[in-house]
Steps between C-alpha positions, in 0.01 A plus 500: 500500500441847647426759234735799510421866544583664166616862485538709187813718488629757253764689699269785601457611860133387512603155381773480766242586765295216353803273548510596869134415540525177301800380700311554825189336354693193386668471840162521676365226275822293524512472118768594243519838330519522121643818348377576146614769258329510164536765233525571131645839591753506217217508248392837641821654634763367262849382592627842607392442860701180516812680378449786749478250785811317385302185426554316171136401451154489650545150638793607717299796627206272580719256690656786692155622605386161631831443680465838671147412606607158628784656701256743658260217588775288657627801695154533647422128551833317515357146502253557219539279187504735200482409131537741209370531145577761234245460221498668156124559508243767568491526880124486544461172311809343659382584851148371442647172377735482801197553723351167389759327718524749787341534841499878451633751249654828621557811288594861564266791452689621193793392289802677348285708268277635779506874556289518815405252770132589518343283233577135446710415194356305209697181575374482859143569391513231229646243739244576771221460245618173347715295742367169632654556843469787749691809386654738755574849372741674738368851543536756779767755575402650836699230684701190418206277418720223368603398851219313678322560720511876539142565601383151598191511275404318183186647343270298276210644304190282529307473176196291418730205429843539659583145602852488354586855607391437860694174515814665362470800734449276802814304418700820452377638833578176683852481357571853623326472834280785378130577539276422204287810447203391287311795354163492326395829342134578451285779360133588497406577139396861452171401335383308808263704715311452820189448284634160391280238677799293615710795608250716685657680792863388463619431145868510597453234767385242245816540292725504804345179632542333162866607496546351847349171382736483202796577727403232751461239229840585348678454835305199623751228411825669601722302738479613862869594518447790257444828684207661323318827527208546263324827431252654263564852373261724311641640178631402155715188523791668322515788747440280803782259412747774416436648843528164676826421323678822590647359821504131403780266401300349215166562328338193344226508236343226295475521121266301281643487151287686247487492125498815294702816526844437652497783752167393649584133552588549865189690599487857626596430862813298419595744226474799735694354792777379269546856379460692825555279807743624764607141577579186298198342330434129445260411219365147545323321211149386590396189312155477345 
């Protein structure tokens, strides 16, 4: 059985843009779309909102939200099978659980409570850090990034171990008929000098060559039908990937789950691009 693409909805404009993306993604994969609304909103906002909206209770409001999302998805992809779920739970935990039986999980950059669209909301950040499947956060406002392909490029950041991220990015590029732009950032540490016995004469060259070797190894087993361009770029990985993703349809990064402080579980690169990318970001779990 093909696992569905799951999209989290809450009635906000960012979540409806996520529905657009998820509907296209499910159609590209030829899998069903599952629409999920989860909230304990009444605990925080009371029943006044329900009365103002003419709804008798939170359950009716929730069902109305998922029906609206499903209608939007079917308007975009008429033949797409769509299922719906309105769950009386905290959204972050419900979505992570839904991701255990999903091929991908799609969320908007912010929910109903978001004030600005610059930083990622807490639900999206939690889901990206904890889901078992790839999580796509639909960011970007300089063009309609939800319709693919716009730019014909899928960017993947090449880390020291990016097997799952590269595989996912290659599949996304192939589905779209897009180029896979594989980027390996590198830097020469400031403390290295030309006096170092292994770096005499050209310290930068050693690090650039090592970056090229890592890039080549990461792309070695890709199928020949994937159109690939690989490049090494000097600079901090966070800055390099943000620049590469500005005119891309999707930016893919790997994430090795970390223990400890919640906000650092994703790593600095994934954390930064989720907050500031100009295009949608896919976070792909890398297994130990």
